[in-house]
C-alpha positions in Angstrom: 46.5 86.1 57.1 47.2 83.8 60.0 44.8 80.9 60.4 43.1 80.3 63.7 44.1 77.0 65.3 40.9 75.1 64.6 40.8 76.2 60.9 44.5 75.3 60.6 43.9 71.8 62.0 41.0 71.3 59.6 43.0 72.5 56.6 46.0 70.3 57.4 43.8 67.2 58.0 41.9 67.8 54.7 45.2 68.0 52.9 46.3 64.7 54.3 42.9 63.1 53.5 43.0 64.6 50.0 46.0 62.6 49.1 44.1 59.4 50.1 41.1 60.5 48.0 43.3 60.9 44.9 43.9 64.7 45.0 47.1 66.3 46.0 47.7 67.9 49.4 47.8 71.4 48.0 44.4 71.1 46.3 42.9 69.5 49.5 44.2 72.4 51.7 43.0 75.1 49.3 39.5 73.5 49.2 39.3 73.2 53.0 40.3 76.8 53.5 37.7 78.0 51.0 35.1 75.8 52.6 35.5 77.2 56.1 36.2 80.7 55.0 33.4 83.2 55.9 34.0 85.1 52.7 35.4 84.5 49.2 39.2 84.6 49.0 41.5 85.6 46.2 44.7 83.7 45.2 47.0 86.1 47.2 45.0 85.6 50.4 45.0 81.8 49.8 48.7 81.7 49.2 49.4 83.9 52.3 47.2 81.8 54.6 48.7 78.5 53.4 52.2 79.6 52.7 51.9 78.4 49.1 53.5 79.9 46.0 51.3 81.8 43.6 51.8 79.1 41.0 50.7 76.3 43.4 47.6 78.2 44.3 46.8 78.9 40.7 47.2 75.2 39.7 45.1 74.1 42.7 42.3 76.6 41.9 42.3 75.4 38.3 41.9 71.8 39.5 39.1 72.7 41.8 37.4 74.6 39.0 37.7 71.6 36.7 35.8 69.6 39.4 33.2 72.4 39.7 34.0 72.6 43.4 34.6 76.3 43.6 32.8 79.3 42.2 34.6 82.3 40.7 33.4 85.7 42.0 34.2 89.2 40.8 33.8 92.2 43.0 33.0 95.7 41.7 36.1 97.8 41.1 38.4 94.9 42.0 40.3 93.2 39.1 41.2 90.2 41.3 39.3 86.9 41.1 37.8 85.6 44.3 36.8 82.0 45.0 34.2 80.4 47.1 33.2 76.8 47.9 29.5 75.9 47.9 28.0 76.1 51.3 25.5 73.2 50.9 27.3 70.0 51.7 24.7 68.1 49.6 25.6 70.3 46.6 29.2 69.3 47.2 28.2 65.6 47.4 26.2 65.8 44.2 29.1 67.6 42.4 31.7 65.1 43.6 29.5 62.1 42.7 28.8 63.6 39.2 32.4 64.4 38.5 33.7 61.0 39.8 31.2 59.2 37.7 32.2 61.1 34.6 35.9 60.5 35.2 35.9 57.0 36.7 32.7 55.1 36.4 31.5 56.0 32.8 34.8 54.9 31.2 34.6 51.5 33.1 31.0 51.0 32.0 31.9 51.7 28.4 34.8 49.2 28.5 32.5 46.6 30.1 29.7 47.2 27.5 32.3 46.7 24.7 33.7 43.5 26.3 30.2 42.1 26.7 29.5 42.5 23.0 32.4 40.2 22.1 31.8 36.5 21.7 34.1 34.5 24.1 36.2 31.8 22.4 37.5 29.9 25.3 36.2 28.5 28.7 38.3 31.1 30.4 36.8 33.9 28.3 33.3 32.6 29.0 34.0 32.7 32.7 35.7 36.2 32.5 32.7 37.5 30.4 30.2 36.3 33.0 32.2 38.0 35.8 32.3 41.2 33.7 28.6 41.0 33.2 28.1 40.8 37.0 30.3 43.8 37.5 28.5 45.7 34.8 25.1 44.9 36.4 26.4 46.0 39.8 27.9 49.3 38.6 24.8 50.1 36.5 22.5 49.4 39.5 24.7 51.7 41.7 24.8 54.5 39.1 21.0 54.3 38.5 20.5 54.6 42.3 23.0 57.5 42.5 21.1 59.2 39.6 17.9 58.9 41.7 19.7 60.3 44.8 21.0 63.2 42.7 17.5 64.2 41.9 16.4 64.4 45.5 16.4 67.7 47.3 18.7 68.1 50.3 15.9 67.7 53.0 14.8 64.4 51.4 18.4 63.2 51.3 18.8 64.0 55.0 15.6 62.1 55.8 16.7 59.1 53.7 20.1 59.1 55.5 18.5 59.3 58.9 16.3 56.3 58.2 19.4 54.0 58.2 18.4 50.4 59.1 14.7 51.4 59.2 14.7 51.0 55.4 15.7 47.4 55.8 12.9 46.8 58.3 10.5 48.4 55.9 11.6 46.2 53.0 11.3 43.1 55.3 7.7 44.2 56.2 6.9 44.6 52.5 8.2 41.1 51.8 6.1 39.6 54.7 3.0 41.4 53.4 3.6 40.2 49.9 4.1 36.6 51.1 0.9 36.8 53.2 -1.2 37.5 50.2 0.6 35.3 47.6 -1.1 32.0 47.0 1.2 29.0 47.8 0.7 25.3 47.1 1.1 22.8 50.0 0.3 19.1 49.3 -1.8 20.0 46.3 -4.0 22.5 48.3 -3.8 26.2 47.4 -3.7 28.4 50.5 -2.7 31.9 51.3 0.3 32.6 53.5 -0.1 33.5 57.1 0.3 37.2 57.9 
């Protein structure tokens, strides 16, 4: 199977980017090929298209399966296994976010929780513990936000992303409204803020 030029360019680029994202080039290229493929592919087709050995393809597919980024498909009267990437990019995003959290964020949160339970004995440890508390709060806030995002359907996510800076303006408006109706004390006289 010879890859068309556009597909080949995408696959090669994805392999390069994969190494920057923490996956090896082979896995990145296999995933890119499965993502743009119009139908599921078996290991032989993947190996032929990318000029990879059968063992490299097998290892790459196992890695992608461990990340839940490919689906295994069986065809009637065909003993070979076929693989397909999800078509919904939001499903891919959700899967990647979940897997990265499980592998990278959760262990860090666990370590920080344990560290925060310890009583610091020196000024340096008191300072370090406070910095760890700040990091823990930040990571927990981000993971809670990501949990909320994970629960949204794809259309809602698209709408949220398209709002961009409008969200900031909405929050600023909310703050102005809140301040307009919050009593404030000026020179001993209670007044309401100006809208």
